[in-house]
C-alpha positions in Angstrom: 9.1 -35.9 -16.0 11.5 -32.9 -13.7 11.3 -30.8 -16.5 7.9 -30.2 -16.8 7.9 -29.8 -13.1 10.5 -27.0 -13.4 8.9 -25.4 -16.7 5.4 -25.2 -14.8 6.9 -23.7 -11.6 9.2 -21.1 -13.8 5.8 -20.0 -15.2 4.4 -19.8 -12.1 7.1 -17.6 -11.1 7.0 -15.1 -14.0 3.2 -14.7 -13.5 3.7 -14.2 -9.7 6.4 -11.7 -10.7 4.2 -9.7 -13.7 1.7 -8.4 -11.1 2.4 -4.8 -11.4 1.1 -2.5 -8.6 -1.4 0.0 -9.4 -2.6 2.7 -7.8 -6.0 4.2 -8.9 -5.6 7.8 -10.3 -7.7 9.4 -8.0 -5.6 8.3 -4.9 -4.1 11.1 -2.8 -1.0 12.1 -2.3 0.1 12.7 1.8 2.8 12.4 4.5 1.3 9.9 7.4 2.6 8.8 10.4 0.4 6.4 12.7 -0.8 7.8 16.5 -2.3 4.8 17.8 -5.0 1.8 16.8 -6.9 3.5 14.1 -5.7 6.6 14.2 -3.2 8.2 12.2 -1.7 11.9 11.4 -2.3 13.0 7.6 -0.4 16.0 6.4 -0.9 17.4 10.4 -4.4 16.5 10.9 -5.4 13.4 12.7 -7.9 10.9 10.6 -9.5 7.7 11.2 -8.7 4.2 9.6 -11.4 2.7 8.4 -12.2 -1.0 10.1 -10.3 -3.2 7.8 -8.0 -0.6 6.3 -5.9 -1.8 3.8 -1.7 -0.5 3.8 0.5 -1.9 1.4 4.4 -1.5 1.9 6.5 -0.1 -0.9 7.0 -3.7 -1.6 3.6 -3.8 -2.3 2.9 -6.5 0.9 -0.3 -5.7 3.0 1.1 -4.1 6.4 -1.0 -3.9 9.8 -1.6 -0.4 10.5 1.2 -0.4 13.8 4.2 -1.4 11.1 3.3 1.9 8.9 6.5 4.0 9.3 6.3 7.7 10.7 6.5 10.2 8.3 5.7 7.9 5.4 4.8 9.4 1.6 2.1 7.7 0.8 -1.3 7.8 -1.8 -4.6 7.1 -0.3 -8.4 6.5 -0.8 -11.5 7.2 1.6 -14.1 5.0 2.0 -18.0 6.5 1.3 -18.0 7.8 4.9 -14.9 9.6 4.8 -12.4 7.3 6.8 -9.0 6.1 5.2 -9.6 3.0 3.6 -7.0 2.2 0.8 -3.0 3.0 1.4 0.0 2.7 -0.2 3.3 3.9 0.5 5.1 5.1 -2.2 8.6 3.6 -3.6 11.5 6.1 -4.2 10.4 6.0 -7.6 6.8 6.7 -7.3 7.6 9.8 -4.8 9.9 11.2 -7.6 6.6 11.4 -9.9 4.1 14.3 -9.5 
């Protein structure tokens, strides 16, 4: 019985590890720094986060806007109103790719 439980746990761990980080091809690349609450500087210009913005760090964890490091190299997407609604902080490997 313990062996079955161990195998099941290993399979779930392998499935979680296998989830890949996918950044949509239409995401744009920029430098981003937080200013206050929903305001960021995006390539030198002040921009707004959309309500419910999703920011993923380099480990693909969702972080709050205040946890965004200054001068982060990111890829981002906008909502239909033009506000930034998805952000991915790039890993060194992703940053090296053009």
